[in-house]
N, C-alpha and C positions, 0 to 999 in steps of 0.2 A: 504494500498499499503507499510507505515513503518513497519507494519508483515512482510509483506513479504520480504523485504530486512531485517530486522534485522534474520527470518529466514532462510533466503542464507549465511546474515554474519557467522551464526554459526553453519549451515552445510560444508562454506569455511573454518573457523575458528578449526573445526574438524576433516577436510581431511589436513589440516598444521600437527595441530600438531601429524596426524597418521602418516603421513610423514617424519619431527623430527623425532618419534620415534624411525619409524624404521628405520632412517639413521642412527641413534646411535645407535642401534644392529647388524648394516648391519658389514662387511668382514672389516676390516682397510686398506688404504688406499695404502699399500705401497704391497698388496695380491696383489688388482687388479690390480696393473700395469703390478706387474709380470707375471699374468697370462695372462692377456690382451696381452703379448706380447709373447706369448709362441706360438701361430702359425705361425707368422711373426719369431721367431726362427728356428723351424722346417721348413721353407721353403727356409729360410737361408743354415742350415745344410744341407737340402737336395740338395743345388748346391755347396756346397762345396766338400760333398761328387762326387759329377761328376765330378767337376775337375779334383780332385785327379785323381781319374780312369781316366780319359781320359791321365792325361800324364805316365801314363804305358800303355792306347795304344797304345801313342806315341811315348815307347822306342824306336823304331825302328830309329827314325827320330835324339834321342837325340845322342850328338857328342860323348858320351863316350858308346853310344850301344855295343858294343862288348865286350868292360868291363864287362856291368852291366847284359846283358842280360842271361848269365850262371846262377848271382845266383838268378835273376827272376826267372827263371824257378825251381829250386833248392830248393828257398824259399817256392814256390806259394803264390807270392807276391799279388796274384788274389782272395786270400781265405780272405786276411783284406778290404777286402770292399765291398763283402758278409756281416764278421762281421760287419763292421760302419754300415751295412741297415739294420741288424737284430736287431742290437742296436738301431738307429731310429724308428723303429718297435715299438720297448718297448714301444720308448719313449713315439710316438703317440699313441700307446693302452692307453699310464696311464692319457694320456692328456681327450681323452674321456672318457674314464670309470669309472675312479675318481676323477679328476680336476674340470672336464668340470665343473660334475652335485654335486658338494659340493660350486662353485665359483658361477652358478644356485642360490641357497638356499638360500646365501646373507647371513647366520646365523653368531654373531658374534660368536657361542660357536662352532664354526669350525675352527676358523683362526687355534688353534693349529695341529689340524692334516691337512690344510692346508697348513703348514709349511714344516710337516714333505715327503708329497707329491709335495711338487715345489722342495723341495729336493735330492726325488728321479727322478726325472724328470731332476735337473742339472746333477747330476750324470751317468747318462744315460746318457745324449749327450754328457760327456766327456769322456765317454770313447767310444762312437762314433767318435768323433774326432781323438781320444787317434787313432785310428783304422787305418780309414783312410788316416791319417798324416804320417802310419808307413810306406810308400813303400819312400815317398819322404824325409824322413827323413834317411833311409837304406843306399838311394842313397848316400844325402850327407856324409852319416858315409864310406863308403865302399870308395869311390874317396878319403876324406880324409885323411884314414887310409892307401889307396897308397900311395899318394903321398909324408905323412910323415912319412913312414916306419920305419924309422933310430930313430926319434924319440919318435915313438910310445919304439919300442922296450928300448929303453935305459930307459925311463921312469920306465919301468913294470919291468927292470931289478932290477932300486933301488929299488920298493916299495916291490920288494922280499925280494933284501936282508936287509929294513925294517922290513923284515915279519919273517926273520932267527932272526933280531936282539930282537926286542920284544917280542919270545919265548925265547932267552939265556935270556935276565934278567932276566921272570917272572918265568923262572924254577928256577935262582939261589935264589931266595925268596922266594919263595916256598920250594926248599932241606931245606933251613937254617930254615921257620918256621916250617919242622917237624922235622927238628932237635929240636928245642927249646921247640917245643907240639909236641907229638906225642901221644896225645890223637886226634890229628887233621888230625891225616898222612890220616885215607881213604878219608876225606871232601876233603882233600890241595889237594892229589894223581884226585883224580875226578877233577879239576879243569887245571888241568895239562894236563888231556888226554879232557879237552873240545879246549884247546887254540890246542895242536896237531891236532885235523879234524880242523881247522881252519885252521893252518902252510901248513896239506895233503892236503889239497881242494886248496891253493895256485899251491905247488909245481908241483902237475895235470896241472895246468894251469898254470902256466911255461912251464911246457912239453911243450903244445901244441904250444905254444909260442914260445919255439926255433928250435922246428922242420920245425913249420912251416918258418921260418926267413931265414934259413939256408938252405930254396928252391927257392932259389928268382927265379927261370925263374917259375918254376908252384905250388908259394902261396896259398894259397885262405884265401883273404883277410878277411874273414865273419867267419875265421875262429882264423883268429891272432887277428885280431881287439877285435874280443869277447874273446879271453882270454887275452889281456892286459885290459880292461873293469872291466870282471873279475878280476882281478891279483889288481885293485883296491879298487873295493868295497870288499874283503877279506881284503885286509891291513884294510882298516874302519872299520871291523865287528873290527880284533884280536887289533885294540887301542879301543875301543869302549870296549874290553871282556876283554885286560889288563887292565883298568884304572876300571872296578870294583872288578874285582878279585885282583888286587891289593892293592887296599885300603880294601880289602873286610880281606884279609892278616893282615891289616895295623892295623884293632880290635884287633886282637892278643894278640898284644903290647902291648893296652891300661889297665886298671885299673881302675875303679867307684863302689864309695864306697858313699851312700847319709843314714845318722841319722839322725835322728827325735832329734831333740834335748831342742825342747821347741815345747806347744803348751796353746794353750787357743781357748775361745768362750764366744762371747758374745751373749745376749737375747735381744730383744727390741718389746717393745708390743706396737700399734700402737690405740687410744680411738678414738671416732668417738660419735659425739651428734645430735642429733633431738632435738630439741628447736619445742616451735608456742604455739599458742594462741587462748582459748578457745570462745573468744568474738563474736558480731553480726561482729564486723566492721573489726576481725582480717583480715591480710595480710596473707599470705602463709607462711608456717613453714620453718626451714631451717636448713639446717643439715654440721658443719663442725667437721673439724680431729684435735684432737691432736697432737704435735710435739713427737717423738718414745717416748720414757721413755724405758732407760736402766735398767733393771733388773738382778737379782739373779736365778739363774738357780732353785731354788727349788719358786720361784713367777712363772719363766716360767713356767715350771711341770705344777703348779698348774691347773694357767686357760689353759693351752695348752691340758688338761683333764675335765674341767669344759666345764655340758653338758647345758649350759643355754643358751639363743640369746643375754637376757640384763638383763647385772650386775645390772644396778641399775636404781631407772627413780624417775623423779621430776615432783609433781603433785599439784594442789592450789583446798583448797575446804574451803567454808565460809573466802576468805578470806585471810590462810596462804597457805603456802607453808609446805608440806611432802618430803625430801627425806629420800628416801629408798635403800635401798643396797643387791643385789640377792648374795656375794659373804661375803666371812670373812674381816671384816673389816680391821683386820692388810693388808690385800691384794687388800684393796682400798685403804691404807694408802702406800702403797709401788708403787701406779703409780703416787706419788707424783701428781699429779693432780687438779686444782681446779674446782669443778663444774661447777661456775659460769664465769666460764672467755670469755671475749668475747660475754658479752650473747648481744643474739639481745632486745631492747630495748621495750615493751613491750608484750615481751613472760613468758607466766607463766610457761610451765609444757617440762619437757625434759625428750627421752629413748639416754641411755649409755650402748656401747657394746663393745667388741672387734671388731677392723675393720681387725685387721692383725696382723700378729706376725709374727718375722722372726728373724734370725739367720747370725753371722759375725764371722766367723772360721781364726783361723790363727794357721800357722806352724811358726818351727826359723828351717834347715838347717844347718846339719854340712855335707860337700862334701870333701872329697880328692880323689882325681885327680889325679891319679900316684902316687906320693909319694908326693904329694902338699894340703896342708889340707887348704877351705877357708868355712867362714858362711854365711849366709845369715841373708839380716834381719827378721821382721817378715813379711808371704808369706803369702796374700788374699786365703784361699781353698776351695772351695765347701765344702757344709754340709758333705753329703756325705763320701765324700775323708775323712775329717774331724773324721768321732765316727767311719770309717774303720782304722784307724791307733790309732784311741784311746788307745788298751793297750798296743801300741809302744815304751815308749817313750825311748828313751837312745839306740833303736834299730836302726840296719843296714832293707831299706825300701828296697832299691835298692844296687842289688849288682852285679857288675863284673868281674869277674879275671880275669888276664894273662889269655891266654892261650882258650879265648872262645871270641866268637863272638857278637855281640850285642843281639841280637835276644836267645842268651844262657843268659843274664842278670835275676837274680835270683828276682821274685819281694813279694817272700814270706821274711814277719816277720822273723829275726835271727838277733842273735848275733853279732855285732860290729868283722868282720872278723873271722870269724867263717868261712865262706865258703871259704877261702881262705887260708886254713891249707893242708899243701900234706897227699895225702891216708899213714896212715905208716907202716913202711916195718916191719914186724914182727917177728925180731931177737931174741933168745934166752926171748922171752914173752916180749919182750922190744922195744918201738918203735922205730922208724928209720926210715930218708930220709927229704927231703929240696926240697925246691924250694924258687922263686923270692923274697919271702917273709922272710921266718927263715928257720927251725928247728927245726927236735925233738931231746930233751936232757933230760936228765935227774939228780933224785935228790933225794936222802934220798927214792927208789928204785923206783919211780915215773919218769912216763914220763911225757913233760909236754911240751907246745907248744913257741917254744921262737924267736921273732921276729928281724930278722935285725934292725938295729938302723936305719933307717927312715922311719921302716913300726911302730917303736913302737911309731904311731898314735896314731894305733887299742886300745892297748891299756891304751892308753889313754881316749877314749870313755865307756870306758866300768869300772867296780869297781878294786880295786888292786887287785885279785888274778886272777895268769892264767889256760891260758884251759889245760884243760888234757884228757889224751887217754880216759876218759870214757865219758867226756864233748862230744870230737870228736864223737864216738861211737855212742851218743846218738843220735846226728845231724844225721848218718850217714842212721839211722832208723825211721828217721822225718817222718811225714805223708806229701805228695808233698803237696800242692796246701794251706798246715797249719800254718801259725805260729809255729816260732820252743821260745819256752822262754828256757830252759836249765832243769839242773835237777831241780826237785822240784820249779821251773818255778820263777828262782831267776830271771832275768831277764823282762823287760816291763816296764811300766805301775807301775804293781800290781811286777816287782821282787824287793826284796829288799836286790840285791847286783848295783840295780840301784841305790838307793839314796849312796848308800856310796862314788858313783860320786859327788866333792862338784860339779860339769856342772848341773846336776841333782836335786838335793837336794836344791841347790838355783836358779831354773827355776821358772818362774809368777808360771810355772804351780803346781809345785808342794808347791810354796806360797797360792797358790792360794784354791788348792783340796787338805788339808793335808787332808781328810781321805780316800784320794787316799795314799799318805806316810802309811800313821800308818793300814790302809792295804796289804803297800806290808809286814813292821815288823810284827804285826799277822798272815800274810796270811792270812787273811777273807776277799776277795774282796767285794769291792761295784762297784755298779748298780751306781753310778751317778744317772743320770736326765736319766733312765734307758728307762721312756718312751717318751722323746723326740728324740729317737737315733733312726737312718733311717726313721723318719719320714719325708716323704719331706715338701718346704717350703706351697707349693697349698693347701696343703692342712691344713693345718693354717687357711687361709683367710676366716675372717668371717664377717660377718655382718645379721641383719634380715632381713627380704624380704621387710617390709616397717616402715617407720618410720615417726614421723613430721603426720600433719595436713593433 
């Protein structure tokens, strides 16, 4: 008997577990509640449509029947109830054919799909409600428009005046921008035309408004009221258009240059150790990670290229321990770790491996915003960005000259200020011309670009020599999408002109990378830590498949 009770108990317990598991895997409670209320929502909405439709059927008894009947007939208000019913039917069909089957399956995996279906159902009900409400809302609108016609007219007329004021303000600003920056004249004229299209629509609505308002005895309040509402909406669109495009024109009057003033990279290696013992009464082995070790580029490159899983082992034999390293002795010493640090008592053997390797990269920038210069401190940057900009020390890595939009900004590395030089007009073989930044001048038969006082900042960020016509001509012929480093590559990290400027000659990069500076002077470029450039951090995560006892 007791065994039977135990068997029954086990069965009941199993059933309870199954029920609990199935409950945990079912649809979320909030979705269940929403679906359970859908049938009620459909029934309620069906009643709402009938009540709204009855109001139309009883329109003859409405105290404003004589006023409303012509509009009901002309606008065919009955069609909106047909539409409301069709939209409700779509909701009901969605419920029966898609929502209910998913609900009955009660599978947690279907929760996301059910949420989308519920959203569609609610939208169809909302559309149906809007259609069903059209008649009552239209009645209220027409009566209010009729009873307050003078106020409606005055408000719409003021909106039309504001519309013209907005157009006048924008056109004045736009024509000034065209005068200042002829290179953008086509684009700005398109923006002027865009606002004119909006204003013209407002004027057409205004003509309807004035026409109906002047006919007090035969006024069509539907046309009159809709025209007034249309004007309000058009004014709103015009304000939005003005703000967006006026802000765009403001971009033409902004100049921004971002210069890579310094750069440095730090390399880190994390070593992990597993230790254990082989005795009969030994416990399980243990593992621990050493603190991250900061190393130089050569050490980091060595380990990055290393093709072994275990870099060192410690083994005990006949009472003595033997430490064997699979790497060069100087590389082990460069790690600066103690092989027995925080050693587990009783352990006799260990394996050591590279757990992970990572890089911390930093930039310093000089930013010239209009005519003001500022400098940043060290900014932590993504390693990929660091290597992407590695050859661009002292270069402008972002330039947005006057007369261009933000999206026209130049992100190809180039000598500072080169993009701000005015395209020269050749007269008798001599470069002439000017812009906000400076002008072309001549000396000893050569043309050079002269920056005006406030923009001599650019000269401070390059070498001592000025840009000549040949420099500009070479820049004009550059390949789009590629950095431009001047004649004989004299700019950038490996450019001789770069280190003629004290700013870069005394930079942390120059101090820590004398080989790069030497390359700039000798013309023989070094690759630095070539093997780690462009490698992702995730590819450096190390670790054997198993360690320890």
